[in-house]
MIDOBA-555790 format. One line per field, with one value per atom (N, C-alpha, C): atom name; x negated, z, y; residue in three letters. Coordinates in Angstrom, 1 decimal. Each point is the difference from the previous one (the first is absolute). Layout:
at [CA, ...]
px [X, ...]
pz [Z, ...]
py [Y, ...]
aa [ALA, ...]
REM end
This chain:
at [N, CA, C, N, CA, C, N, CA, C, N, CA, C, N, CA, C, N, CA, C, N, CA, C, N, CA, C, N, CA, C, N, CA, C, N, CA, C, N, CA, C, N, CA, C, N, CA, C, N, CA, C, N, CA, C, N, CA, C, N, CA, C, N, CA, C, N, CA, C, N, CA, C, N, CA, C, N, CA, C, N, CA, C, N, CA, C, N, CA, C, N, CA, C, N, CA, C, N, CA, C, N, CA, C, N, CA, C, N, CA, C, N, CA, C, N, CA, C, N, CA, C, N, CA, C, N, CA, C, N, CA, C, N, CA, C, N, CA, C, N, CA, C, N, CA, C, N, CA, C, N, CA, C, N, CA, C, N, CA, C, N, CA, C, N, CA, C, N, CA, C, N, CA, C, N, CA, C, N, CA, C, N, CA, C, N, CA, C, N, CA, C, N, CA, C, N, CA, C, N, CA, C, N, CA, C, N, CA, C, N, CA, C, N, CA, C, N, CA, C, N, CA, C, N, CA, C, N, CA, C, N, CA, C, N, CA, C, N, CA, C, N, CA, C, N, CA, C, N, CA, C, N, CA, C, N, CA, C, N, CA, C, N, CA, C, N, CA, C, N, CA, C, N, CA, C, N, CA, C, N, CA, C, N, CA, C, N, CA, C, N, CA, C, N, CA, C, N, CA, C, N, CA, C, N, CA, C, N, CA, C, N, CA, C, N, CA, C, N, CA, C, N, CA, C, N, CA, C, N, CA, C, N, CA, C, N, CA, C, N, CA, C, N, CA, C, N, CA, C, N, CA, C, N, CA, C, N, CA, C, N, CA, C, N, CA, C, N, CA, C]
px [-0.8, 0.7, -0.7, -1.2, -0.9, -0.7, -0.2, -0.7, 1.2, 1.3, 1.0, 0.2, -0.1, 0.1, -1.2, -1.1, -1.3, 0.1, 0.3, 0.2, 1.2, 1.0, 1.3, -0.8, -0.5, -0.7, -1.1, -0.9, -0.8, 0.8, 0.8, 1.0, 0.2, 0.8, 0.7, -1.1, -1.3, -0.9, -0.6, 0.0, -0.5, 1.2, 1.0, 1.1, 0.0, -0.2, -0.1, -1.1, -1.1, -1.1, 0.1, 0.7, 0.3, 0.8, 1.2, 0.9, -0.7, -0.7, -0.8, -0.8, -0.8, -1.0, 1.0, 1.1, 0.8, 0.7, 0.4, 0.4, -1.1, -1.2, -1.1, -0.3, 0.0, -0.3, 1.0, 1.3, 1.1, 0.5, -0.6, 0.2, -0.3, 0.7, -0.6, -0.9, -1.0, -1.0, 0.5, 0.3, 0.4, -1.0, 0.0, -0.8, 0.9, -0.3, 0.8, 0.1, 1.2, 0.1, -0.9, -0.4, -1.1, -1.2, -0.5, -1.2, 0.1, 1.4, 0.0, 0.1, 0.6, 0.0, -1.3, -1.0, -1.1, -1.0, 0.3, -0.8, 0.4, -0.9, 0.4, 0.2, 0.7, 0.4, -1.2, -0.8, -1.2, -0.9, -0.1, -1.1, 0.5, 1.1, 0.5, -0.1, -1.0, 0.0, 1.0, 0.4, 0.9, -0.7, 0.7, -0.6, -0.2, -1.1, -0.6, -0.4, 0.7, -0.4, -0.6, 0.5, -0.5, -0.4, -1.3, -0.4, -0.4, 0.2, -0.5, -1.4, -0.3, -1.4, -1.3, 0.4, -1.2, -0.2, -1.3, -0.1, -0.5, 0.5, -0.3, -1.7, -0.5, -1.5, -0.3, -1.1, -0.3, -0.9, 0.4, -0.7, -1.4, -1.0, -1.4, -0.1, -0.9, -0.1, -0.7, 0.2, -0.2, -1.6, -0.5, -1.4, -0.7, 1.0, -0.3, 0.8, -0.7, 0.9, 0.9, 1.0, 1.0, -0.4, -0.9, -0.5, -0.8, -0.6, -0.8, 0.9, 1.2, 1.0, 0.7, 0.3, 0.7, -1.0, -1.2, -0.9, -0.1, -0.1, 0.1, 1.3, 0.9, 1.4, -0.2, -0.3, -0.1, -1.0, -1.1, -0.8, 0.4, 0.8, 0.6, 1.0, 0.8, 1.0, -0.7, -0.9, -0.8, -0.6, -0.5, -0.7, 1.0, 1.2, 1.2, 0.7, -0.2, 0.7, -1.0, -1.2, -1.1, 0.1, 0.2, 0.1, 1.1, 1.2, 1.2, -0.2, -0.5, -0.2, -0.9, -1.2, -0.9, 0.8, 0.9, 0.8, 1.0, 0.5, 1.0, -0.7, -1.0, -0.8, -0.6, -0.5, -0.6, 0.5, 1.2, 0.6, -0.8, -0.8, -0.5, 0.4, -0.2, 0.3, -1.1, -1.2, -1.1, 0.3, 0.4, 0.3, 1.0, 1.0, 1.2, -0.4, -0.8, -0.3, -1.5, -0.5, -1.3, 0.2, -0.7, -0.1, -0.1, 0.8, -0.1, -1.2, -0.3, -1.3, 0.3, 1.3, 0.4, -0.5, -0.1, -0.3, 1.3, 1.2, 1.3, 0.1, 0.3, 0.4, 1.3, 1.0, 1.2, 0.1]
pz [0.0, 0.0, 0.0, 0.7, 0.0, -1.4, -0.7, -1.2, -1.0, 0.1, -0.7, 0.1, 1.2, 0.4, -0.5, 0.2, -0.4, -1.7, -0.7, -1.4, -0.5, 0.8, -0.4, 0.5, 0.9, 0.3, -1.1, -0.3, -0.9, -1.3, -0.5, -1.1, 0.1, 1.1, 0.0, 0.0, 0.6, -0.1, -1.4, -0.8, -1.3, -0.9, 0.3, -0.7, 0.3, 1.1, 0.3, -0.6, 0.1, -0.7, -1.5, -0.6, -1.6, -0.3, 0.9, -0.3, 0.1, 1.2, -0.2, -1.0, -0.5, -1.1, -1.4, 0.0, -1.1, 0.0, 1.2, 0.1, -0.4, 0.7, -0.4, -1.4, -0.9, -1.4, -0.9, 0.4, -0.8, 0.5, 0.9, 0.4, -1.1, -0.6, -0.9, 0.8, -0.8, 0.4, 0.0, 1.0, 0.3, 0.5, -0.5, 0.5, 0.1, 1.0, 0.2, -1.2, -0.2, -1.3, 0.2, 1.2, -0.1, -0.6, 0.2, -0.5, -1.7, -0.4, -1.3, -0.7, 0.6, -0.5, -0.2, 1.1, -0.3, -1.0, -0.5, -1.2, -1.2, -0.8, -1.4, -0.9, -1.0, -1.0, -0.9, -0.1, -0.9, 0.5, 1.4, 0.6, 0.0, 0.0, 0.3, -1.3, -0.4, -1.2, -0.1, -1.1, -0.3, 0.2, 0.7, 0.0, -1.4, -0.2, -1.4, 0.3, 0.0, 0.0, -1.3, -1.0, -1.2, -0.8, -0.1, -0.4, -1.4, -1.0, -1.3, -0.2, 1.2, -0.3, 0.3, 0.6, 0.3, -1.3, -0.5, -1.1, 0.5, -1.0, 0.4, -0.3, 0.9, -0.1, -1.3, -0.7, -1.3, 0.3, -0.7, 0.3, -0.5, 0.7, -0.3, -1.0, -0.9, -1.1, 0.6, -0.4, 0.6, -0.3, 1.2, 0.1, -0.9, -0.2, -0.8, -1.2, -1.3, -1.2, -0.2, -0.5, 0.0, -1.0, -0.7, -0.7, 0.9, 1.0, 0.9, 0.9, 0.4, 0.8, -0.7, -1.3, -0.8, -0.1, -0.3, -0.2, 1.4, 1.1, 1.4, 0.2, -0.4, 0.0, -1.0, -1.1, -1.0, 0.5, 0.6, 0.5, 1.3, 0.8, 1.1, -0.6, -1.0, -0.4, -0.5, -0.9, -0.6, 1.2, 1.1, 0.9, 0.7, 0.3, 0.5, -0.6, -1.3, -0.9, -0.2, 0.0, 0.1, 1.2, 1.2, 1.3, 0.0, -0.7, 0.1, -0.9, -1.1, -1.0, 0.6, 0.8, 0.5, 1.2, 0.8, 0.9, -0.5, -1.1, -0.7, -0.6, -0.6, -0.6, 1.2, 1.0, 1.3, 1.4, 0.3, 1.4, 1.1, 0.7, 1.3, 1.1, 1.1, 1.0, 0.0, -0.2, 0.0, -1.1, -1.1, -1.1, 0.4, 0.8, 0.3, 1.1, 0.8, 1.1, -0.2, -1.2, -0.2, -0.4, 0.3, -0.2, -1.4, -0.5, -1.3, -0.3, -1.3, -0.4, -0.8, 0.0, -0.4, 1.0, -0.7, 1.0, 0.7, -0.6, 0.8, 0.9, 1.2, 1.2, 0.4, 0.2, 0.4, 1.5]
py [-1.1, 1.2, 1.1, 0.0, 1.2, 0.1, -0.9, 0.0, 0.6, -0.1, 0.4, 1.5, 0.4, 1.4, 0.8, -0.6, 0.6, 0.3, -1.1, 0.2, 0.9, 0.0, 0.9, 1.7, 0.3, 1.2, 0.4, -0.8, 0.3, 0.3, -0.7, 0.3, 1.3, 0.4, 1.3, 1.0, -0.3, 1.1, 0.3, -1.3, 0.1, 0.8, -0.3, 0.5, 1.8, 0.3, 1.4, 0.7, -0.7, 0.5, 0.1, -1.0, 0.1, 1.2, 0.2, 1.0, 1.2, 0.4, 1.2, 0.5, -1.2, 0.2, 0.4, -0.7, 0.2, 1.3, 0.6, 1.3, 1.0, -0.4, 1.0, 0.1, -1.1, 0.0, 0.7, -0.1, 0.5, 1.4, 0.6, 1.3, 0.8, 1.1, 0.9, 0.9, 0.4, 1.0, 1.3, 0.7, 1.4, 0.8, 1.1, 1.0, 1.2, 1.0, 1.2, 0.7, 0.6, 1.0, 1.2, 0.4, 1.4, -0.8, -1.1, -0.6, -0.1, -0.5, -0.1, 1.4, 1.1, 1.3, 0.4, 0.0, 0.4, -0.4, -1.2, -0.6, 0.4, 0.8, 0.5, -1.1, 0.3, -1.2, -0.4, 0.9, -0.2, -0.8, -0.2, -0.6, -1.4, -0.4, -1.5, -0.6, -0.8, -0.7, -1.1, -0.3, -1.1, -1.3, -1.1, -1.2, -0.7, -0.6, -0.4, -1.5, -0.8, -1.6, -0.2, 0.2, -0.5, 1.3, 0.5, 1.2, -0.2, 0.9, 0.0, 0.4, 0.8, 0.8, -0.9, -1.1, -1.1, -0.8, -0.1, -0.7, -1.4, -1.1, -1.4, -0.1, -0.9, -0.1, -0.6, 0.3, -0.5, -1.3, -1.1, -1.1, -0.1, -0.5, -0.1, -0.9, 0.1, -1.0, -1.2, -1.1, -1.4, 0.0, -0.6, -0.2, -1.1, -1.0, -1.1, 0.0, -0.2, 0.3, -1.4, 0.2, -0.9, -1.3, -0.1, -0.9, -1.0, 0.5, -0.9, -0.7, 0.6, -0.5, -1.1, 0.3, -1.0, -1.3, 0.1, -1.0, -0.8, 0.5, -0.4, -1.0, 0.6, -0.9, -1.1, 0.1, -1.1, -1.1, 0.4, -1.0, -0.5, 0.4, -0.5, -1.1, 0.4, -0.8, -1.3, 0.3, -1.4, -0.8, 0.5, -0.8, -0.9, 0.7, -0.6, -1.0, 0.2, -1.0, -1.3, 0.3, -1.1, -0.8, 0.8, -0.9, -0.8, 0.6, -0.9, -1.3, 0.3, -1.0, -1.2, 0.4, -1.0, -0.6, 0.5, -0.5, -1.0, 0.4, -1.0, -1.2, 0.3, -1.4, -0.7, 0.3, -0.8, 0.7, -0.2, 0.5, -0.5, 0.9, -0.5, 1.2, -0.4, 0.9, 1.2, -0.4, 0.9, 1.1, -0.4, 0.9, 1.0, -0.5, 0.6, 1.3, -0.4, 0.9, 0.9, 0.0, 0.4, 1.6, 0.9, 1.5, 0.3, 1.0, 0.3, 0.9, -0.1, 0.5, 1.4, 0.5, 1.3, 1.1, 1.1, 1.2, 0.4, -0.4, 0.5, -1.0, 0.3, -0.8, 0.1, -0.9, 0.1, 0.6]
aa [MET, MET, MET, ASP, ASP, ASP, MET, MET, MET, LEU, LEU, LEU, LEU, LEU, LEU, MET, MET, MET, GLY, GLY, GLY, LEU, LEU, LEU, CYS, CYS, CYS, MET, MET, MET, THR, THR, THR, PHE, PHE, PHE, ILE, ILE, ILE, GLY, GLY, GLY, LEU, LEU, LEU, ALA, ALA, ALA, VAL, VAL, VAL, THR, THR, THR, ALA, ALA, ALA, MET, MET, MET, ALA, ALA, ALA, PHE, PHE, PHE, VAL, VAL, VAL, ALA, ALA, ALA, ALA, ALA, ALA, THR, THR, THR, ARG, ARG, ARG, PRO, PRO, PRO, GLN, GLN, GLN, SER, SER, SER, SER, SER, SER, THR, THR, THR, PRO, PRO, PRO, ALA, ALA, ALA, VAL, VAL, VAL, GLN, GLN, GLN, ALA, ALA, ALA, GLU, GLU, GLU, LEU, LEU, LEU, PRO, PRO, PRO, ALA, ALA, ALA, ALA, ALA, ALA, THR, THR, THR, VAL, VAL, VAL, ALA, ALA, ALA, PRO, PRO, PRO, ALA, ALA, ALA, ARG, ARG, ARG, PHE, PHE, PHE, PHE, PHE, PHE, SER, SER, SER, ASP, ASP, ASP, SER, SER, SER, VAL, VAL, VAL, ALA, ALA, ALA, PRO, PRO, PRO, PRO, PRO, PRO, ILE, ILE, ILE, PRO, PRO, PRO, VAL, VAL, VAL, GLN, GLN, GLN, PRO, PRO, PRO, LEU, LEU, LEU, VAL, VAL, VAL, PRO, PRO, PRO, ILE, ILE, ILE, GLU, GLU, GLU, VAL, VAL, VAL, LEU, LEU, LEU, LEU, LEU, LEU, TYR, TYR, TYR, GLN, GLN, GLN, ILE, ILE, ILE, GLU, GLU, GLU, ASN, ASN, ASN, HIS, HIS, HIS, VAL, VAL, VAL, ARG, ARG, ARG, LEU, LEU, LEU, GLU, GLU, GLU, GLN, GLN, GLN, ALA, ALA, ALA, ALA, ALA, ALA, ALA, ALA, ALA, GLU, GLU, GLU, SER, SER, SER, PHE, PHE, PHE, VAL, VAL, VAL, ALA, ALA, ALA, PHE, PHE, PHE, PRO, PRO, PRO, THR, THR, THR, GLN, GLN, GLN, ALA, ALA, ALA, LEU, LEU, LEU, LEU, LEU, LEU, HIS, HIS, HIS, ARG, ARG, ARG, LYS, LYS, LYS, THR, THR, THR, THR, THR, THR, SER, SER, SER, SER, SER, SER, PHE, PHE, PHE, VAL, VAL, VAL, ASN, ASN, ASN]
REM end
């Protein structure tokens, strides 16, 4: 019975904290009219989340030419095909678990 009452009290405390946090989060931000009147309209900038004035960054040229990358991919595919053919021709556990000779590693 004590554990049930303890759990019930903790639930009510948690509910009260959650309700206070919800009220604080949904309360409109209000400032006094005198403070709002003192601010000139020119100094208040409009909120700009998506700004047109920010230019997207220019991508840097790749350090490695595309031909070199294509050659490495073709070489990797050839090595994997050769490994698969050798395993199909003579399947052993050692061939299945050996490391690849390709420069690309999974």
